[in-house]
C-alpha positions in Angstrom: 0.0 0.0 0.0 1.5 3.3 -1.1 0.4 6.9 -0.1 -2.0 8.6 -2.5 -1.5 11.9 -4.4 -2.8 14.1 -1.5 0.6 13.7 0.3 2.7 13.8 -2.9 2.1 17.4 -3.9 -1.6 17.3 -4.8 -3.3 18.0 -1.5 -7.1 18.6 -1.6 -7.2 17.5 -5.3 -10.2 15.4 -6.3 -11.5 14.5 -9.7 -9.5 12.9 -12.6 -5.8 12.0 -12.8 -3.7 10.0 -15.3 -1.1 7.3 -14.7 1.0 6.1 -17.7 3.7 3.6 -18.2 5.6 2.1 -21.1 6.0 -1.6 -21.0 8.3 -3.8 -23.1 6.3 -7.0 -23.8 7.9 -10.2 -25.0 5.3 -12.9 -25.4 5.4 -16.1 -27.6 2.9 -16.2 -30.4 -0.4 -17.5 -29.1 0.3 -16.7 -25.5 -2.4 -14.5 -24.0 -1.6 -11.7 -21.6 -3.8 -10.1 -18.9 -3.6 -7.2 -16.6 -4.8 -7.4 -13.0 -6.2 -4.1 -11.8 -4.9 -2.5 -8.6 -6.3 -4.1 -5.4 -6.6 -0.7 -3.8 -7.6 2.5 -5.6 -9.3 5.8 -4.8 -11.9 5.4 -6.3 -12.5 4.2 -9.9 -10.5 3.9 -13.1 -10.5 3.2 -16.8 -7.6 1.1 -18.4 -6.3 2.0 -21.8 -3.6 0.4 -24.0 -2.1 2.6 -26.7 -5.1 4.9 -26.4 -7.6 2.0 -26.7 -10.0 1.4 -23.9 -9.6 -2.1 -22.4 -12.2 -1.8 -19.6 -13.0 0.0 -16.4 -13.8 -0.3 -12.8 -16.8 1.9 -12.1 -19.4 3.5 -14.3 -18.0 6.2 -16.6 -21.1 6.6 -18.9 -22.4 9.6 -16.9 -20.8 13.0 -16.3 -20.0 12.0 -12.7 -18.6 8.5 -12.6 -20.4 5.8 -10.4 -18.0 4.4 -7.9 -18.0 1.0 -6.3 -16.1 -0.5 -3.4 -12.6 -1.6 -4.6 -12.6 -5.2 -5.9 -10.2 -7.4 -7.9 -10.4 -6.8 -11.7 -8.8 -8.5 -14.7 -8.4 -7.1 -18.2 -7.3 -9.2 -21.3 -4.6 -7.6 -23.5 -4.6 -7.9 -27.3 -2.2 -10.5 -28.6 0.9 -9.7 -30.6 0.3 -11.0 -34.1 3.8 -12.6 -34.5 5.0 -12.8 -30.9 7.7 -10.2 -31.5 8.6 -7.8 -28.6 6.5 -4.8 -28.5 6.3 -1.6 -26.5 2.9 -0.8 -25.1 1.6 2.3 -23.3 -0.7 1.4 -20.5 -2.7 4.2 -19.0 -5.1 4.5 -16.0 -7.6 7.3 -16.0 -8.5 7.6 -12.3 -11.4 9.3 -10.7 -11.7 10.2 -7.0 -14.8 11.4 -5.2 -14.7 14.6 -3.3 -16.0 12.9 -0.2 -13.0 10.5 -0.2 -10.8 13.4 0.9 -12.3 13.0 4.4 -11.6 9.3 4.8 -7.8 9.3 5.3 -5.0 11.9 5.1 -3.1 10.1 2.3 -5.9 9.2 -0.2 -5.8 9.6 -4.0 -5.2 7.4 -7.0 -3.6 4.0 -7.2 -2.6 2.7 -3.8 -1.2 -0.6 -5.1 0.5 -1.5 -8.4 -1.4 -3.4 -11.2 0.0 -6.8 -12.3 0.8 -7.7 -15.9 1.5 -11.3 -16.9 0.4 -14.5 -18.5 -3.4 -14.8 -18.5 -3.6 -18.1 -16.6 -1.4 -16.8 -13.8 -3.2 -13.5 -13.6 -6.6 -15.4 -13.5 -5.3 -17.6 -10.7 -4.2 -14.5 -8.7 -7.6 -12.9 -9.5 -9.5 -15.9 -8.1 -7.3 -15.9 -5.0 -8.1 -12.2 -4.4 -11.8 -12.8 -4.9 -11.7 -15.6 -2.3 -9.8 -13.4 0.1 -12.5 -10.8 -0.3 -15.2 -13.4 0.3 -13.5 -14.4 3.6 -13.3 -10.7 4.6 -17.1 -10.4 4.0 -18.1 -13.7 5.4 -18.8 -12.3 8.9 -21.4 -9.9 7.3 -23.2 -12.8 5.7 -23.2 -14.7 8.9 -24.5 -11.7 10.9 -27.2 -11.0 8.3 -28.4 -14.6 8.6 -28.4 -14.5 12.4 -30.3 -11.3 12.6 -32.7 -12.5 10.0 -33.5 -15.6 12.1 -33.9 -13.4 15.2 -36.4 -11.2 13.2 -38.4 -14.3 12.3 -38.3 -15.5 15.9 -39.4 -12.1 17.3 -42.3 -11.7 14.8 -43.5 -15.3 15.5 -43.7 -14.5 19.2 -46.4 -11.9 18.4 -48.7 -14.9 18.0 -48.2 -15.8 21.6 -48.9 -12.2 22.9 -50.2 -9.7 20.4 -50.4 -7.0 23.1 -46.7 -7.0 23.7 -45.2 -4.4 21.4 -41.6 -5.5 22.3 -41.8 -8.4 19.8 -42.8 -6.0 17.0 -40.0 -3.5 17.8 -37.4 -6.2 18.1 -38.5 -7.9 14.9 -38.3 -4.5 13.1 -34.9 -3.8 14.6 -33.4 -7.1 13.6 -34.8 -6.7 10.0 -33.1 -3.3 9.8 -29.8 -4.7 11.0 -30.1 -7.6 8.6 -30.7 -5.1 5.8 -27.7 -3.1 6.9 -25.4 -6.1 6.7 -26.9 -7.3 3.4 -26.3 -3.9 1.8 -22.8 -3.9 3.2 -22.2 -7.2 1.4 -23.6 -5.9 -1.9 -21.4 -2.8 -1.7 -18.2 -4.6 -0.7 -18.4 -7.7 -2.9 -20.5 -6.7 -6.0 -20.9 -4.0 -8.5 -24.7 -3.9 -8.1 -24.8 -1.1 -5.6 -22.5 1.9 -5.8 -20.6 3.3 -2.8 -22.7 6.5 -2.8 -26.0 4.7 -2.8 -24.8 2.1 -0.3 -23.6 4.9 2.0 -26.9 6.7 1.6 -28.9 3.5 2.4 -26.7 2.4 5.3 -25.6 5.7 6.9 -28.5 8.0 6.2 -31.5 5.7 6.4 -30.7 2.4 8.2 -28.2 3.5 10.8 -30.5 6.3 12.3 -33.5 4.0 12.2 -31.6 1.2 14.0 -30.5 3.6 16.7 -34.1 4.8 17.2 -35.5 1.3 17.1 -33.1 0.0 19.8 -34.2 3.0 22.0 -37.9 2.0 21.5 -37.1 -1.6 22.2 -36.0 -0.9 25.7 -38.8 1.7 26.1 -41.4 -1.0 25.4 -39.4 -3.8 27.1 -39.8 -2.1 30.5 -43.3 -0.8 29.7 -42.3 2.8 30.3 -44.8 5.7 30.1 -42.6 8.5 31.3 -40.9 10.7 30.3 -43.6 11.0 27.7 -41.5 13.2 25.5 -38.8 10.5 24.9 -40.4 8.8 21.9 -41.0 12.1 20.2 -37.4 13.1 21.0 -36.2 9.9 19.4 -38.2 10.7 16.2 -36.7 14.2 16.0 -33.2 12.9 16.7 -33.6 10.3 14.0 -34.3 13.0 11.3 -31.5 15.2 12.6 -29.1 12.3 12.7 -29.8 11.3 9.2 -29.4 14.9 7.9 -26.2 15.5 9.7 -24.7 12.2 8.4 -25.6 13.1 4.9 -24.0 16.5 5.2 -21.0 15.3 7.1 -20.3 12.6 4.4 -20.7 15.1 1.6 -23.6 13.2 0.0 -25.1 16.6 -1.0 -21.8 18.0 -2.0 -23.0 19.3 -5.4 -25.7 21.4 -3.8 -24.2 22.5 -0.5 -20.8 24.2 0.0 -18.1 22.1 1.7 -17.6 24.5 4.7 -21.4 24.2 5.5 -21.4 20.4 5.3 -18.3 20.3 7.6 -20.2 22.3 10.2 -22.7 19.4 10.4 -19.9 17.2 11.8 -20.6 18.7 15.3 -24.3 18.0 15.0 -23.5 14.5 13.8 -21.3 13.8 16.9 -23.9 15.2 19.2 -26.8 13.2 17.8 -24.6 10.1 17.7 -23.9 10.4 21.4 -27.5 11.4 22.4 -29.0 8.0 21.3 -26.8 6.0 23.8 -27.6 8.6 26.5 -31.3 8.2 26.0 -31.0 4.4 25.8 -29.1 4.5 29.1 -31.9 6.7 30.6 -34.5 4.0 29.5 -32.5 1.2 31.0 -32.0 3.1 34.3 -35.7 4.0 34.5 -36.5 0.4 33.7 -34.3 -1.0 36.4 -35.9 1.4 38.9 -39.3 0.2 37.7 -38.9 -3.6 37.7 -36.0 -3.9 40.2 -33.4 -6.7 40.0 -34.9 -8.3 36.9 -34.1 -5.1 34.9 -30.3 -5.8 35.2 -30.7 -8.7 32.8 -30.8 -6.4 29.8 -27.6 -4.6 30.7 -25.2 -7.1 28.9 -27.2 -6.5 25.7 -27.0 -2.7 26.0 -23.2 -2.9 26.6 -22.6 -5.2 23.6 -24.7 -2.8 21.5 -22.5 0.1 22.6 -19.3 -1.8 21.8 -20.6 -2.7 18.3 -21.8 0.9 17.8 -18.5 2.7 18.6 -16.0 0.5 16.8 -15.0 3.5 14.6 -14.1 5.5 17.8 -11.8 2.6 18.8 -10.1 2.8 15.5 -9.7 6.6 15.8 -7.9 6.0 19.1 -5.6 3.6 17.4 -7.2 0.7 19.2 -7.2 -1.9 16.5 -9.5 -4.7 17.6 -9.4 -6.9 14.5 -8.3 -10.5 14.2 -7.9 -13.0 11.3 -8.6 -16.5 12.6 -8.2 -19.0 9.7 -7.8 -16.0 7.4 -11.3 -14.7 8.2 -11.5 -11.1 9.4 -13.2 -10.7 12.7 -13.6 -7.4 14.5 -14.7 -6.4 18.0 -17.9 -5.2 16.3 -18.6 -8.7 14.9 -17.9 -10.3 18.3 -20.2 -7.8 20.0 -23.0 -8.4 17.5 -22.7 -12.2 17.8 -22.8 -12.1 21.5 -25.7 -9.6 21.3 -27.6 -12.2 19.2 -27.1 -14.8 21.9 -28.1 -12.4 24.7 -31.2 -11.2 22.9 -32.2 -14.7 22.0 -31.9 -15.7 25.7 -33.9 -12.6 26.8 -36.6 -13.4 24.2 -37.0 -17.0 25.4 -37.1 -15.8 29.0 -39.7 -13.2 28.2 -41.7 -15.8 26.3 -41.8 -18.1 29.3 -43.0 -15.2 31.5 -45.7 -14.4 28.9 -46.8 -18.0 28.7 -47.0 -18.2 32.5 -49.0 -15.0 32.6 -51.4 -16.2 30.0 -51.9 -19.4 31.9 -52.8 -17.4 35.0 -55.2 -15.3 33.0 -56.8 -18.4 31.6 -57.2 -19.7 35.1 -58.7 -16.3 36.1 -61.2 -16.6 33.2 -62.2 -20.1 34.3 -62.8 -18.9 37.8 -64.8 -16.0 36.4 -66.9 -18.5 34.4 -67.5 -20.5 37.5 -68.6 -17.4 39.4 -70.9 -16.4 36.6 -72.5 -19.8 36.4 -73.1 -19.6 40.2 -74.7 -16.1 40.2 -77.0 -16.7 37.2 -80.3 -18.6 37.8 -81.1 -22.0 36.5 -82.3 -22.2 32.9 -85.8 -23.3 33.8 -87.6 -22.4 37.1 -91.0 -23.2 38.3 -92.6 -20.8 40.8 -96.1 -20.6 42.2 -98.2 -18.9 39.5 -95.3 -18.6 37.0 -93.4 -20.7 34.5 -90.0 -19.2 33.8 -87.4 -20.1 31.0 -84.0 -18.5 30.7 -81.2 -18.9 28.2 -77.7 -17.3 28.4 -75.1 -17.6 25.6 -72.0 -15.3 26.1 -70.0 -14.1 23.1 -66.8 -14.9 24.9 -65.7 -17.0 27.8 -67.1 -14.5 30.2 -70.2 -12.5 29.3 -71.5 -9.0 30.1 -75.2 -9.9 30.2 -76.8 -10.6 33.6 -80.2 -11.4 35.1 -81.6 -12.3 38.5 -85.0 -13.9 39.3 -85.9 -13.3 43.0 -89.3 -14.6 44.4 -90.8 -13.1 47.5 -92.3 -15.9 49.6 -94.4 -13.7 51.9 -96.6 -12.1 49.2 -95.9 -14.4 46.2 -94.5 -11.6 44.1 -91.5 -12.0 41.7 -88.6 -9.6 41.0 -86.7 -10.0 37.7 -83.7 -7.8 36.9 -81.9 -8.1 33.6 -79.2 -6.0 32.0 -76.2 -5.7 29.7 -72.9 -4.3 30.8 -70.9 -2.3 28.3 -68.0 -4.3 26.8 -67.2 -8.0 26.9 -64.7 -10.3 28.5 -63.3 -10.4 32.0 -63.8 -6.7 32.8 -67.5 -6.9 31.9 -67.7 -10.1 34.0 -66.4 -8.3 37.0 -69.0 -5.5 36.6 -71.7 -8.2 36.3 -70.6 -9.7 39.6 -70.7 -6.2 41.2 -74.2 -5.5 39.9 -75.6 -9.0 40.8 -74.3 -8.5 44.4 -76.0 -5.0 44.5 -79.3 -6.5 43.2 -79.3 -9.3 45.8 -78.5 -6.8 48.6 -81.1 -4.2 47.4 -83.8 -6.9 47.1 -83.5 -7.7 50.8 -84.8 -4.3 51.7 -87.0 -3.0 48.9 -88.5 -4.8 45.8 -89.5 -1.6 44.1 -88.0 -1.8 40.6 -87.2 2.0 40.5 -85.4 1.7 43.8 -83.4 -1.2 42.5 -82.3 0.8 39.4 -81.3 3.8 41.5 -79.1 1.6 43.7 -77.4 0.1 40.7 -76.9 3.5 39.1 -75.1 4.7 42.3 -72.9 1.6 42.2 -71.8 2.4 38.6 -71.6 6.2 38.8 -68.1 7.5 38.9 -66.5 4.3 37.6 -64.5 4.9 34.4 -66.3 3.7 31.3 -68.7 1.6 33.4 -72.3 1.6 32.2 -75.1 -0.8 31.6 -78.6 -1.1 30.2 -81.0 -2.6 32.7 -84.6 -3.2 33.5 -86.3 -4.2 36.7 -89.7 -5.9 36.7 -91.9 -6.8 39.7 -94.9 -9.0 39.2 -97.4 -9.3 42.0 -99.2 -12.5 42.8 -102.4 -11.1 41.2 -100.5 -10.3 37.9 -100.0 -6.5 38.4 -96.6 -5.6 37.1 -94.3 -2.6 37.5 -91.4 -2.2 35.0 -88.6 0.3 35.4 -86.2 0.6 32.4 -82.7 2.1 32.0 -82.1 2.0 28.2 -82.7 -1.8 27.9 -84.6 -3.5 25.0 -88.3 -3.3 25.9 -90.0 -6.7 26.8 -92.4 -8.4 24.5 -95.9 -9.2 25.9 -97.7 -11.9 23.8 -95.5 -11.2 20.8 -95.8 -7.4 20.9 -93.3 -5.0 22.3 -94.4 -3.0 25.3 -94.6 0.8 24.7 -92.2 2.5 27.1 -90.3 5.7 26.8 -86.5 5.6 26.5 -84.1 6.5 29.2 -80.3 6.7 29.8 -78.4 3.5 30.8 -77.0 3.1 34.3 -73.8 4.9 35.3 -74.2 7.8 32.8 -75.8 10.5 35.1 -75.7 10.5 38.9 -79.3 11.4 39.4 -80.8 9.8 36.4 -84.6 9.5 35.9 -85.8 6.1 34.7 -89.1 5.4 32.9 -91.7 3.3 34.8 -94.6 1.3 33.2 -97.5 -0.4 35.0 -99.4 -3.2 33.3 -101.2 -6.5 34.1 -100.6 -10.2 33.3 -103.5 -12.5 33.0 -103.2 -16.3 33.2 -101.7 -17.5 30.0 -99.9 -14.2 29.2 -96.3 -14.6 28.2 -93.6 -11.9 28.8 -90.3 -12.1 27.0 -87.2 -10.2 28.2 -84.0 -10.2 26.0 -80.7 -8.4 25.5 -79.7 -6.5 22.4 -77.4 -9.4 21.4 -80.4 -11.0 19.6 -81.5 -7.9 17.7 -77.9 -7.1 16.7 -76.9 -10.6 15.6 -75.4 -10.1 12.1 -75.0 -12.5 9.2 -72.0 -12.6 6.8 -73.6 -10.0 4.5 -73.9 -7.5 7.4 -77.7 -7.9 7.8 -79.2 -7.6 11.3 -81.4 -10.3 12.9 -83.8 -7.5 13.7 -87.2 -7.2 15.5 -89.3 -8.7 12.7 -87.6 -12.1 13.0 -88.1 -11.9 16.8 -91.8 -11.3 16.4 -92.1 -14.1 13.8 -90.4 -16.6 16.1 -92.6 -15.5 19.0 -95.8 -16.0 16.9 -94.5 -19.6 16.4 -94.3 -20.0 20.2 -90.5 -20.3 20.1 -89.0 -21.1 23.5 -86.2 -19.0 25.1 -83.6 -21.6 24.0 -85.0 -21.7 20.4 -84.9 -17.9 20.1 -81.3 -17.7 21.4 -80.2 -20.5 19.1 -81.7 -18.8 16.1 -79.9 -15.6 16.8 -76.6 -17.4 17.5 -76.7 -19.4 14.2 -77.6 -16.2 12.3 -74.4 -14.6 13.5 -73.7 -13.8 17.1 -71.9 -10.6 17.8 -72.7 -9.9 21.4 -73.9 -11.8 24.5 -77.3 -13.3 24.2 -79.8 -13.6 27.1 -83.5 -14.4 27.0 -86.0 -14.8 29.8 -89.6 -16.0 29.2 -92.2 -15.6 32.0 -95.6 -17.2 31.6 -98.3 -16.5 34.2 -100.1 -19.8 35.1 -103.3 -20.5 37.0 -102.9 -19.5 40.6 -102.7 -22.4 42.9 -104.3 -22.8 46.3 -101.7 -22.1 49.0 -101.7 -24.9 51.6 -101.6 -23.5 55.2 -99.2 -26.2 56.4 -96.4 -25.6 53.9 -93.2 -26.7 55.6 -90.3 -24.4 56.3 -88.0 -26.6 54.2 -90.4 -26.2 51.2 -90.3 -22.4 51.6 -86.5 -22.4 51.7 -86.3 -24.5 48.6 -88.6 -22.1 46.7 -86.5 -19.1 47.8 -83.3 -20.7 46.6 -84.5 -21.5 43.1 -82.7 -18.4 41.7 -79.5 -19.3 43.5 
C-alpha cells in the first residue's frame, strides 16, 4: 500500500488523474496476456492500451462516474500477431470522489500496483483475491443470517402475545440490522450497488433507524410511560441524525458548500452520542421500575454500545481486528454475535414469562366463568303462579349480560332484573358480579323496581367507562306488574313489544330518571325479556337479525332456547340472554307448607 497523491504534492485535489507507463512486452505467439487491476484504488478507473479502452472499474457513462467498493479486476490484453517484442503504453484514468478526501489523510489514485502477466497466472491470482474478499465479507453474511433468524423469531412471538409491542419492535430492529449487513455485502463484494447509494442507504437511512429502534425496544421492554417526550425526541433525533450524516459525508456536495457540510460534523457527533444517552436513561428507569430483573438487559446494552462505537476505537488507534483462519473478525462482529445470543436468551425468558402470565389469565377466566355460572339462575324455574325459562349464551368465555330472578315468599311476588354491561370479556364479567351483588342486597330491603335501578346506578356512577342497560320488573301474585327501564330493550308481551319511553343507561348520570310502566298479566300471558345481542346478531352479509324475525319466532311460540339458538346461528356478535315468563293459573296455598319447602322455593334463583 503506497500513499496517494494528496501527500505527494496534490493536497485537496479530487477528480481525474492520469497514470501512464511504457512496458516492453515479450510474449510467444499464441500466449495471452492479462492485466490485474490494482487491489486498492481511490476510487474508480479506466484502463487503456495505446489509447484504446480495455475496460473500467466503475461507471463512466455519466458526467459524474459511479464508484464501487474496490474489488479485484482482470483485463485481457490484445495478442501480438507474431509474438515479437512490442512496447505498449498502459494508462489509467483515475477518478476520486470529493467525499474521499475525508476518509484518510493520504488518499488519492492508485494505492497498489497493477499486475501484468500470462493470462492463466493473472486469472489464478484474481480468483485468490476474490476468495480473500469473500473471507473478509463472510462475517457480514453470517450476521445478516443470524439477525434474519432473530427477526423471524421475534415476529413469531407476536402470535403468543399480540399485546406485547416489544416483539414487534425487536423484529423490526433485527430486520433493519439484517438489511444493513446485506447492503454492506452488496457494496463490498459486487458492482450492483454503488458506494454512494450504499452509503446513503446504510448511513443516512438504516443507521439512524436502527438507533431509534433500539431505543424504542427498551422503552417498550420495560413498559415505560414517562418521560412521555422521549419517543417524540427519538423521532426528531432520527431525522436530525440522518441529515447530519448526509451533510458530514458530503452526499449533497454538489448542492451544499463544503464548509457548510463540515459544520454538520458537530451535529453528527452530538446526535450520535445522544442516542446512547437516551438508551441508558431508558435502562436506568426500567431497572428502577422492575427492580433486579431489569439488570438482565444490561449485557445486551453494553454489547450494542461496543458494536456501535467501533469507529471510535479505530480513531484512538485501538485496532480490535483479528484474522482466525484467514477470516476477518472485529470487535464489532464479536459484539454483534454475543448480542444475538443475549437477545435470544432474553426473548426466550420473556416468552416463558408471557406463557406463565397467559396461563394465570386463563385460570382467572375459568374462575370468572364458574362465578358467573353460580350467580346466574337455573335455565328453567317453576314458581307458584309462574313458569320461567332462561337462556344465556356469552359471546366470549365471560359475558356481560346478567339477570336475577328473585321470588318473594311472603306475598308471592316476583322480582326480575336483567341487563347488559358495556363491553365484553373479564372486565365486563367483574362488573356483572358487582351488579348482581348489588341486586341481591337491594332486594332484601326493597323490591320496588325503581329503587333497584337507582341503587345500581349509584354503584356504577363514577367508575371509568362503566355503564349498563338494565330493566327491573316486579310481578305481584295477582298479575299486576311494574317495569322500570334504563335503556334496555323493551320486553315483548304476547308477541308485541311494550310501549315504554326511552331513558339513559345506568352509570351515565348520577341522578338519572328512569321510565316506569304499569301493566297486568292475566293467566296465559307470556312476557319475554331479552338483551340486544339478539337484535344485533349479524350475518355474513352484514344484515341484522332485527325485530321482525323476533316477532315471527314469537308467533310460532318459540322457546327462550330456540330464540337464542336462532340468533346465535344467524351470526352472534354480542352476549345473548333471554327470559320468558308465563303466568299460570294461581294455585291454592296450603296452610301447612313446611319451612323446608319455603327455603327450597326461595333458593330457586341461587
